[in-house]
N, C-alpha and C positions, 0 to 999 in steps of 0.2 A: 761203755758198750762192747761187746764182742759178736761179730757179726760173720755169719758164713752165707756166701752166695754160690750154690751149683750154679754151672753155665756162666761163670763169672765173666767169662772173656768174649760173650757174645754182646751184640749192641745194646742190650737193654741191661744186662748184669754189669759191663762195665762203666755206663752212667750211672746204675744203682750205687756201685762200689765207690764212685766218685764222689757223689752225693753223700755218702755216712762219712768217708775219710776226711772231706771238707769240715765235718762236724766234731772232728777227733775220734773216731769210733775205730776201733780196731776191725780192719776186715780181713778174712781170707776168701780166697777164690778158689774153687775146686773145676777143672776143666779138662777135658781130655782134647780138645782142639780139633775134633773132628769137622767141625763147619766154621773152626776159627782160626786165626792166626797169632801164635804168642810174639813174632816179631812186629807184628802191628800194634800191640799193646804194652810193647818193653817200657817205651818212654812214660807210658802212663803207671804202669807199675811202682817204675823207680821214683817219679813224681810225687805220686800219693803214698808211699810206702804201703803197698800192698802185699799181702803174702799169697804166694801163689801156689797152689800144690796140683800138679799135673798128674791126673790120675783117672781112671775110669769107675764112674759109680756103680754100673753094674757086675763089677769084681768083687764090691764091699768097700768098706769105709776104710780108708788107708789110717795106718797109724800117726800119722801127723795129724790128722783130725780128729781122731779119738782122744789125744793127749790133751786137747784145749777143750774150754766150757763156752758154749754159745747161748747167748740170750734170746738169739733172733735167727732162724735158718731161713733163706728165701730158696725156693727150688725152682730153677730155671733152666734146668739141664734138661735138653733135649734137641736132636738135630731137627732143623726147620728146611722150608723151601720146597715150591713147588719141583724143581729141579732135582730135588733129592727124594722124592716121593717113592721112587722105585729103587734107587741106588742106595737109599740109607734106610729103607722101609723096614729092614729087620733091626737095627739099631734105634728107630723111633717106637718101635713096639716094646722093645727090651729094657730101654732106658725108662718109659713110662711107667712099665711095670716093675720091674727088678730094682733098677735104679732108684723109683720112688720108694718102694718098700724099705730099701737099704737105709735111705735117708730118714725116713720116718721113723724106723728103729731109734737111729741117733737121737732123733727129737724128743721120742719117749722117754728113751734113757735120761736125757739130761734137762726133760723139762721145759724144753726150747718152745717159745712160740715159733708157728710154723705157717709159712705161705706157700702156695703152689702157684706158679704161674701157668695157668691153663690158657684157651683160647677160643676166640669167636668161631674156631671150626668144629667145638661141641655142637652148635647150631646145625651142622652141615650146610645144605642148600634149604634157607628157612621158607616155610610157607605163612609165617606170622611175622608182621612187623607194628612196630620195632620187637625186637626180640628181648622178654622178660627173663629173669633168673630161673623161673618156674617152667620155662618151655623146655620141652625134653627133645625138640631138634628133629630134623629130616636128615638122617645120616644113613649110607648105604655101606652095611659093614662088610661087603667085598670089594667095595670100588677103590678105584685108584688113590682115592685121598684117605681111604680107612686108615692106612697106618698110623697118620697122624691125628684123624679125627677120634678114632676109636682108642688111640694110645691114651690121648687126653681124657676121655672120657672114662676110660678105666683109672687112669690116675686121680681123678677125682672121686671115683667110687671108693678107693683106698683112703684117700685123707679124711672123707666122710665116715668111713669105720673106724679109723684110730681116732676119731674124736668121740663118735659114739661109745666106742668098747673101753678106749683107755682113757678118755678124757684129755684127749690132746688138745691144746690151744691152738687150732687151726683155722687157716682163711684160705680161700680159694677167688683167684681173679681171673675173669675170663677177659684176655686182652684182645682188643680190636687192633686195625690197623695203625702203628705207630712210626714215627721218624724222626731224623734228627743227626745232630754232630756224633762222630763214633761209628757209624755206620760202615761195614766192610767194602772196600774197593770191589768186591768180587760178588756182593749181595745180589740177586737177582729178584728180589722183591719190587714191586713197581717204581715207589720213587726213587731208590738207589739206582736203578737200572735207568731209569729216563733222564735223571741227573747227569750219570756218568756219559750217556750215549750223546745228551744235548751240549755238555761242556767241551766235549771231543769233536762237536759239529757232525755227528754221525747221525743216521736215519733213527727216528724213533719208532721202535715197532708198536704197534696198538691191535690186540686182540679182537677180532669181529669187528664191528662197527664203532667199538669204545664205548657202547651205551650203557656197558655194566656199570653200575654204582658202588662205590667205597666210601667209607669215612677214616679219616686220619687225624691222629692225635700226636702233638709234638712230644718230644721225649721228657722234658722238663714236668708237662701236667700229668704225663705216666707215672713218673717218678714219686712227684707229691701223692698222687692217688695210691699208689701202693703203699705207702708209708702211713699213710690215714688208715688204710683198710687194714694193716698189720695191726695198729695199735687202738684199734675200734675195739668197743665192748657193749655191741647191742644185740648181740645174739644172731645176727645173719652170718652166715659161712661163705656166703656166694656172693661175689659183684661182679658187676660188667664195668669194664673200663675201656672208654674211647671217646669218640667225638660223635656228635648229633648231626653233625654238617655235613650233609655228602655230597659228592660230585662226580660226575662221570670219568671215566677213565680217560676219554678224549679231552674233556675238559681241562683236566690235571696236566695231560701232555702239552696243551696249548698254553696253559698259565707257565710252565716248567719253560717251555720255548722263549716266552716274554721276558721271564726273569733273570734269565742266563743271556740274554741277547744273543741266542744261537742261531747259527745259519743251517741247522737240521730242519729235515723235513719230515713229516709223519708217513708211514707207511703202514698199511693195513694187513694184518695176516689173519690165517684161520683160527677161531677160537676155539679152544679143546671142549670136549664134551662135558668134562668134569666141573669147569669154570662155572663158579657160583654167580647167578644174576646180581643179588645185592644182599647187604646185612645193614642192620641198624638196630646199636644198642638201646636198651630202655636203661636210662641212669640216674632212676629214682632214689635207689639205694644208695649209691655212691652221694648224691646230691643230699641225702639228707645227714650224711657225715661231715658236709659242708665244703665239700669239694666243688670246685668250680673251674675247667679250663680257663688258661688265660691269654693263651697264644693262638691267634687265628692262624689259617693254612698259609696264608700269604706272609705272614710274618715269619712263621716257622720255617718255609721253604726258603726265605732271604737269610734267614740265621745260617741254615745249612748249607747253603750255597757260599756264604762267606768263610763259613768253617772249612769248607772243601778247598777254597782257593788258598788259605792261608796254611793248610796243611797238606803234606804231600801224600796222605791217604785220607779216607773217610775217617 
């Protein structure tokens, strides 16, 4: 099988690529490395014989991609990170709009199965718990998080339109927080940042009182779910994918201190006004496909810590 993964050099993308390569698939990765590092994944590319195309999807589909025929396209390309909400705000919006349309046109031409990696950010600061896929969210279209939130919402609208108008075989996966091996050493999302600081015995910064709650899914369970959703044929186009086990950020920091035997302390900082209080996915749709998470948070953190210890980078 020939697989294309846009944004394939990122944390989720590279783990997805490895999982396919392990099964003998031919995998092409398209990435412009705006938030990832080519040097960081060089060994992985060589070890698994992954085909790398360095290109900006917003500028069109490169000839090297057009010359191939893909059975499945996984569209993960989009800058992420709270620290990038202003710095890369234009790139987020343009990638979700123009980049998504470009890759959808390729999927339509090749009659490839298509999956969009969307995000729990489409729910904004939710007022309903848990969030079902039918919930339209609580999003500020002019807020600081809007480039990513509204970008992903527009990308979902594009995929839905291509499915309705052109008969595209497309799926949308709304990914909640995930973690695991192959995270970037410069990733500023909560788990990699806390792990990085705790393993260096530096103070762990927790925003507010740390009472905001999040769920975290181990990467292997996420990859299993993504593949299951791509190959499903039950007429449901949109799926939440995450964990139903929530934890406060303070409890998470304390767990990481314990698991890393760190000498770090916890320091509390001001919490940004745009930080959401909590999110919780309703997972009935993906459960109905037979999916179940297999790695709890303690085991997943332990695996991640061991991976970091055995590698020079995340």
